[in-house]
C-alpha positions in Angstrom: -46.8 -8.4 236.3 -45.5 -6.9 233.0 -47.9 -7.3 230.2 -46.9 -6.6 226.6 -49.6 -4.4 224.9 -49.9 -1.6 222.4 -52.6 0.2 224.2 -52.0 3.9 224.3 -49.3 3.7 221.6 -49.6 5.6 218.3 -47.2 4.5 215.6 -46.2 6.5 212.5 -44.4 4.6 209.8 -42.3 6.3 207.1 -40.5 4.5 204.3 -39.7 0.8 204.7 -38.0 -2.0 202.8 -39.5 -2.8 199.4 -42.4 -5.3 199.8 -45.2 -6.0 202.4 -43.1 -6.1 205.6 -44.1 -2.7 207.0 -47.8 -3.4 206.2 -47.7 -6.7 208.0 -45.8 -5.2 211.0 -48.5 -2.5 211.2 -51.2 -5.1 211.2 -49.5 -6.9 214.1 -49.2 -3.7 216.1 -52.9 -3.0 215.6 -53.7 -6.5 216.9 -51.6 -5.7 220.0 -53.8 -2.7 220.6 -51.8 0.2 219.0 -53.0 2.8 216.5 -51.0 2.9 213.3 -50.5 5.4 210.4 -48.2 5.3 207.4 -46.8 8.3 205.5 -46.4 7.6 201.8 -44.1 9.6 199.5 -44.9 7.9 196.2 -47.1 5.3 194.6 -44.8 2.5 195.5 -45.2 3.3 199.2 -48.9 3.4 198.8 -49.1 0.1 196.8 -47.2 -1.9 199.5 -49.3 -0.5 202.3 -52.8 -1.0 200.9 -55.3 -2.3 201.9 -54.2 -1.4 205.4 -55.9 1.7 206.9 -54.1 4.8 208.1 -52.3 5.8 204.9 -51.3 9.5 204.7 -50.0 10.7 201.3 -47.3 13.4 201.4 -47.6 15.2 198.0 -45.7 18.4 199.0 -42.2 19.5 198.2 -39.2 18.2 200.0 -38.5 21.6 201.6 -42.0 21.4 203.2 -41.2 18.1 204.9 -39.6 19.3 208.2 -42.6 21.4 209.1 -45.0 18.7 207.8 -43.6 15.9 209.9 -43.6 18.1 213.0 -47.2 18.8 212.5 -48.1 15.1 211.9 -46.4 14.1 215.1 -48.4 16.8 217.0 -51.8 16.3 215.3 -51.8 12.5 215.7 -50.2 12.5 219.2 -47.6 10.1 217.9 -45.7 8.1 220.5 -43.5 6.0 218.1 -41.8 6.6 214.8 -40.9 3.6 212.6 -38.5 3.8 209.6 -36.0 1.8 207.5 -32.6 3.4 207.7 -31.9 6.7 209.3 -29.7 8.6 206.8 -32.0 9.7 204.0 -33.3 13.3 204.2 -36.9 12.5 205.1 -35.9 10.1 207.9 -33.1 12.3 209.3 -35.5 15.3 209.6 -38.2 13.1 211.1 -35.8 11.8 213.7 -34.9 15.4 214.7 -38.6 16.2 215.0 -39.3 13.1 217.0 -36.5 13.8 219.5 -37.9 17.3 220.1 -41.3 15.7 221.1 -39.8 12.7 223.0 -41.1 10.2 220.4 -39.5 6.8 220.5 -37.7 6.1 217.2 -37.6 2.5 215.9 -34.9 1.9 213.2 -34.8 -1.1 211.0 -31.8 -2.0 208.8 -30.3 -4.9 206.9 -28.7 -7.3 209.4 -25.3 -6.5 210.7 -25.0 -10.3 210.6 -26.5 -11.2 207.2 -28.3 -12.9 205.7 -30.5 -14.6 208.3 -30.9 -11.7 210.6 -32.2 -8.1 210.4 -31.2 -5.2 212.6 -33.6 -3.5 215.0 -32.4 -0.6 217.1 -33.7 2.6 218.6 -32.6 6.2 217.7 -30.1 5.2 215.0 -28.3 2.5 213.1 -24.9 1.9 211.5 -22.7 5.0 212.4 -25.5 6.4 214.6 -26.0 3.2 216.5 -25.4 2.9 220.3 -22.9 0.2 219.4 -20.5 2.8 218.2 -19.7 3.8 221.8 -20.2 0.3 223.4 -16.8 -1.3 224.2 -16.1 -5.0 224.0 -15.3 -5.0 227.7 -18.8 -3.7 228.5 -20.3 -6.3 226.2 -18.4 -9.1 227.9 -19.6 -7.9 231.3 -23.2 -8.2 230.2 -22.7 -11.5 228.5 -21.3 -13.1 231.7 -24.9 -14.0 232.8 -25.7 -16.1 229.7 -24.0 -19.1 228.1 -25.4 -19.9 224.6 -24.0 -21.4 221.5 -23.5 -19.3 218.4 -25.2 -20.3 215.1 -22.8 -20.9 212.1 -21.8 -18.0 209.9 -24.2 -17.8 206.9 -22.8 -18.0 203.4 -25.5 -16.4 201.3 -28.3 -13.9 201.4 -31.5 -16.0 201.7 -34.0 -13.9 199.9 -32.2 -12.1 197.1 -34.7 -13.0 194.4 -37.6 -11.6 196.4 -35.5 -8.5 197.1 -34.9 -7.8 193.4 -38.6 -8.5 192.5 -40.0 -6.1 195.1 -37.4 -3.5 194.1 -38.4 -3.7 190.5 -42.1 -3.6 191.3 -41.7 -0.6 193.6 -39.9 1.3 190.8 -42.6 0.3 188.3 -45.2 1.9 190.5 -43.1 5.1 191.0 -42.3 5.3 187.3 -45.7 4.5 185.8 -48.3 5.4 188.4 -46.9 8.3 190.4 -49.2 11.1 189.2 -50.4 12.4 192.5 -46.9 12.6 193.9 -45.5 14.9 191.2 -43.1 16.5 193.7 -41.5 13.2 194.8 -37.7 13.2 194.7 -35.9 9.9 195.3 -33.1 9.8 197.9 -30.9 8.4 195.1 -29.1 10.8 192.8 -30.4 9.2 189.6 -34.0 9.4 188.3 -36.7 6.7 189.1 -36.8 5.9 185.3 -33.1 5.3 185.2 -33.2 3.2 188.4 -36.1 1.1 187.0 -34.1 0.6 183.8 -31.1 -0.6 185.8 -33.3 -3.1 187.7 -34.7 -4.4 184.4 -31.2 -4.6 182.8 -29.9 -6.7 185.8 -32.8 -9.2 185.4 -32.3 -9.5 181.6 -28.6 -9.9 181.8 -28.6 -12.2 184.8 -27.6 -15.4 182.8 -24.6 -13.5 181.3 -23.5 -12.1 184.6 -23.7 -15.6 186.3 -21.5 -17.1 183.5 -19.0 -14.3 183.8 -18.9 -14.5 187.6 -18.4 -18.2 187.5 -15.4 -17.8 185.1 -13.8 -15.0 187.1 -14.2 -16.8 190.4 -12.8 -20.0 188.9 -9.7 -18.1 187.7 -9.1 -16.8 191.2 -9.7 -20.1 193.0 -7.5 -22.1 190.6 -4.9 -19.4 190.2 -2.7 -20.8 193.0 -1.7 -17.3 194.1 -2.2 -15.6 197.5 -4.8 -12.9 197.3 -6.4 -10.1 199.3 -10.2 -9.5 199.0 -11.8 -6.1 198.7 -15.5 -5.9 199.5 -17.1 -3.2 197.4 -20.3 -1.5 198.4 -23.1 0.4 196.6 -21.9 3.9 196.0 -25.4 5.2 196.6 -25.9 3.2 199.8 -26.8 5.4 202.8 -24.2 3.7 205.0 -21.4 4.5 202.5 -22.5 8.0 201.9 -23.2 9.0 205.5 -20.5 7.1 207.4 -17.5 7.0 204.9 -14.5 9.2 204.4 -14.9 8.8 200.7 -17.2 10.8 198.3 -17.1 8.0 195.7 -16.1 4.4 195.3 -13.5 5.6 192.9 -11.6 7.3 195.7 -11.6 4.1 197.7 -10.5 1.9 194.8 -7.6 4.3 194.0 -6.4 4.3 197.6 -6.6 0.5 197.9 -4.7 -0.2 194.6 -2.1 2.4 195.4 -1.6 0.8 198.8 -1.4 -2.7 197.4 1.2 -1.6 194.8 3.4 -0.1 197.5 3.0 -2.7 200.2 1.9 -6.2 199.0 4.5 -8.8 198.1 5.0 -9.0 194.3 3.4 -12.5 194.0 0.2 -11.5 195.8 -3.0 -10.6 193.9 -5.9 -8.3 194.7 -9.5 -9.4 194.2 -12.4 -6.8 194.1 -15.8 -8.3 194.8 -18.8 -6.2 193.8 -21.9 -5.9 196.0 -24.6 -8.5 195.1 -27.0 -5.7 194.1 -24.5 -3.7 192.0 -26.4 -2.5 189.0 -23.8 -0.7 186.9 -24.8 2.9 187.7 -21.1 3.5 188.8 -18.4 2.4 186.4 -16.7 0.1 188.9 -15.1 -2.4 186.5 -13.7 0.4 184.3 -12.4 2.3 187.4 -10.6 -0.8 188.7 -9.1 -1.6 185.3 -7.8 2.0 184.9 -6.3 2.2 188.4 -4.6 -1.2 187.9 -3.1 -0.1 184.6 -1.7 3.1 186.2 -0.1 1.1 189.0 1.3 -1.5 186.7 -0.8 -4.3 188.2 -3.0 -5.3 185.3 -2.3 -9.0 185.7 -2.6 -9.0 189.5 -6.0 -7.3 190.0 -9.3 -9.2 189.5 -12.9 -8.2 189.5 -15.9 -10.5 190.4 -19.5 -9.4 190.0 -21.3 -10.4 193.1 -21.9 -14.0 194.0 -21.3 -15.9 197.2 -18.7 -14.5 199.5 -17.8 -17.7 201.4 -16.2 -19.4 198.4 -13.7 -16.5 198.2 -13.1 -16.0 201.9 -11.8 -19.5 202.3 -8.5 -18.8 200.7 -8.1 -15.0 201.2 -5.2 -13.6 203.1 -7.1 -10.5 204.3 -10.2 -8.3 203.6 -10.4 -4.6 202.9 -13.7 -2.6 202.9 -15.1 0.8 203.7 -17.7 -0.3 206.2 -19.5 -3.3 204.6 -21.3 -5.6 207.1 -20.0 -8.5 205.0 -16.6 -8.0 206.6 -18.0 -9.7 209.7 -17.9 -13.0 207.8 -14.2 -12.5 207.4 -13.8 -11.7 211.1 -15.7 -14.8 212.0 -13.1 -16.8 210.0 -10.2 -15.0 211.8 -9.1 -13.1 208.7 -7.4 -9.7 209.1 -9.8 -6.8 208.2 -9.1 -3.2 207.4 -12.2 -0.9 207.4 -12.0 2.8 206.6 -15.6 4.0 207.4 -17.6 4.1 210.6 -19.0 0.6 211.4 -20.4 -1.0 214.5 -17.9 -3.8 214.2 -14.8 -1.5 213.8 -13.5 -2.2 217.3 -9.8 -2.0 218.0 -9.6 -5.5 219.3 -10.4 -7.0 215.9 -10.2 -4.4 213.1 -6.8 -3.2 211.9 -5.9 0.5 211.9 -2.6 0.0 210.0 -1.8 2.2 207.0 -3.0 0.4 203.9 0.4 -0.4 202.5 1.6 -1.8 205.9 -1.7 -3.9 206.1 -1.0 -5.5 202.7 2.6 -6.1 203.6 1.8 -7.8 207.0 -1.8 -7.6 208.1 -2.6 -7.8 211.8 -4.8 -10.7 212.8 -7.9 -10.0 214.8 -8.5 -11.1 218.4 -11.0 -13.8 217.4 -12.1 -14.3 221.0 -13.1 -10.6 221.2 -14.9 -10.8 217.9 -16.9 -13.9 219.0 -18.0 -12.1 222.1 -19.0 -9.1 220.0 -21.0 -11.3 217.6 -22.6 -13.1 220.5 -23.6 -9.8 222.0 -25.2 -8.7 218.7 -27.2 -12.0 218.4 -28.5 -11.5 222.0 -29.6 -7.9 221.3 -30.3 -6.2 218.0 -30.0 -9.0 215.5 -33.4 -10.7 214.9 -33.8 -13.9 213.0 -35.7 -13.4 209.8 -35.8 -11.2 206.7 -37.7 -8.4 205.1 -38.4 -9.9 201.7 -39.3 -13.6 201.7 -42.6 -14.8 203.3 -40.8 -17.2 205.6 -38.3 -14.6 206.6 -41.1 -12.1 207.5 -43.0 -14.6 209.5 -39.9 -15.4 211.5 -39.1 -11.7 212.1 -42.6 -10.8 213.2 -42.6 -13.5 215.9 -40.0 -11.5 217.8 -39.8 -7.9 216.8 -43.3 -6.7 217.8 -42.7 -7.5 221.4 -39.3 -5.8 221.2 -40.9 -2.7 219.8 -43.6 -2.6 222.5 -41.0 -3.1 225.3 -40.0 -0.1 227.4 -36.3 -0.8 226.9 -34.3 -0.9 223.7 -32.6 -4.2 222.8 -29.4 -3.2 224.5 -31.0 -2.0 227.7 -33.3 -5.0 227.8 -30.3 -7.4 227.6 -28.4 -5.5 230.3 -31.2 -5.9 232.8 -32.2 -9.4 231.9 -35.4 -8.7 229.9 -34.3 -9.5 226.4 -36.5 -12.2 224.6 -35.1 -15.7 224.2 -33.2 -16.1 220.9 -34.9 -18.0 218.2 -33.3 -20.7 216.1 -32.9 -20.2 212.3 -34.2 -23.4 210.8 -37.5 -21.8 209.9 -35.8 -19.4 207.5 -33.8 -21.9 205.5 
């Protein structure tokens, strides 16, 4: 008889999503019998972990971290490492140390199928995921043993307000109460003070942004012209930086507009949609306007600041992105997609590899049956119902993920051998 227990397991948490999710996850693992510690790199990490026990402050310099994490793993006899994202320096170095000591690495990420799912994998996510080498043929073979219905494609991110609140609170702690962590360096390129200012600015300007977004979306929807949709990403996002051929969003924008000018029919338009959390640190609007002017496309290029994606996808002819997970909403609807970066969904069956001008001229449609099998495979394995930021989303997530972390197999191995947990429905999160 297999019994799920944390006895003998010793978990070390590093940085997690803003908010209390990691603390609640640690509490649940303790109830399962495991021992749990958390390394904190700033006052924000500390604030979101307290009053849970096992907090270990790291107040040294970044160059000291590789030796320090190796010693922590040894001194506490750590069996499991838990982190959010695998690309930032402290996490990448910790994963290297963990592999040398045969420590199991648990990686959380935003859902590949947002907004009502989060991603849980082992060893790596995004471009480092096991999905990168998994073929659709292999997925179909494993799916042959199950026959379940797919939930509908979501149209919005369910806990955006909580996400923004916890982000602002985190940066307040780091900005105003970070005295003991004087050597802390954020993984972003800008200072904590600047990032907090951007969060505050977004909150204060929210009514203006909403009005502007409504007007821009209305112009596109009522324009009566065919259009192609470009899904922009955060330039500082780890997935863009680590798994993209571009060093900046400007490079991507220039390539897309140049390809559109050379390939698209003259009556087609191009619509750039900003990431919902775009905060203005990169001059996206100015960059798009300048590139459109150079290409002679001023009246055919549009910019929309965030908002719901579903309302724009309904009438789009195609979608272009670097490696945004939002492109999967386009694939679900059978739209042609051109992705330039490494992404778990960038399979040849349903993502085009055409030159960008040829794609705009005559985009290849995806094999929608192959994509639905891929999506179904994700929902049976690494996509877990719930969210990091809202209380309801966290409750939903904790119902499943603790048992998955304590299992001997990772989500993909467990599904292949018939030991994956039954899927939950999503009504609790709505």
